[in-house]
Residue, then its C-alpha position, 0 to 999 in steps of 0.5 A: m258037065l251037068c250045072t245046076p243054076l244056083s243064085t247067091p243073094a249076097l253076091h247079086h249074080p247067078t253062078l253054075l255049080p257042077h252037078p254033085l256027081h261031078l267033081p270040080s276042078r281046081n280052077d272051077a273051085r277057085k273061082l267059086r270060092e272067089l264068088q263067094q268071099l265077103r267083099q268091101t264096096q268102095d266109094d267107086g262101086t268096085r269091090r274089094l277084099f277086106s283088109l286084115f285090120a277091118t273093124p267090126a263095123e266096116i265088115g257089119k256094113e257088108s255082113v250084119g251078122l258077122g259084124m255082131y258076131l265079131t263085135t260080140l267076140r270083141y267085148v266077150l275077149g275084153l271082158l275075159a282079159l279084165y277077169s284075168l288081171c283081176s285073178l292075177y293079183a290072188i295068183v301072185s300073192n298065193a305064189r308068194a306066200g308058198k301056198f302052191v307047195g306040196s306040203y306044209q307044216l301043221t303045229l299043235a300049240l297051247n298057251g304059245i307053247v309047242k306041244s307038236s308038228q308034223m309035216c303034211q302032204k297037201s292033197y289036190k284032190a276034189r272034195h266031191q267026186w262028181l266034180 
């Protein structure tokens, strides 16, 4: 088996990767994956995998980029939840007023006297073709 050395700076130790023409075994692939996984350094110097409930700040101590990404994702999801709650009032009030029905009654009245009344269908097509 032809191997080429590969140094992974995040792991601080060299590993051997198989030659590109050689297909690695499942064991080799599993060992390589374990070496490349992000791990949390304990106080005694040992390293273990992050828990599923690790905070972005904890992950950011080991990987700044991933910590920033997860923190940004947390804030974006928070804003999305806030915007969803703000739009909930309009959705509920329109549903209660019957503004989502497919037709409406059009009434023509002059001086309080109904002259004409007609049932019209709502068209939900976009006004502009480029939308």
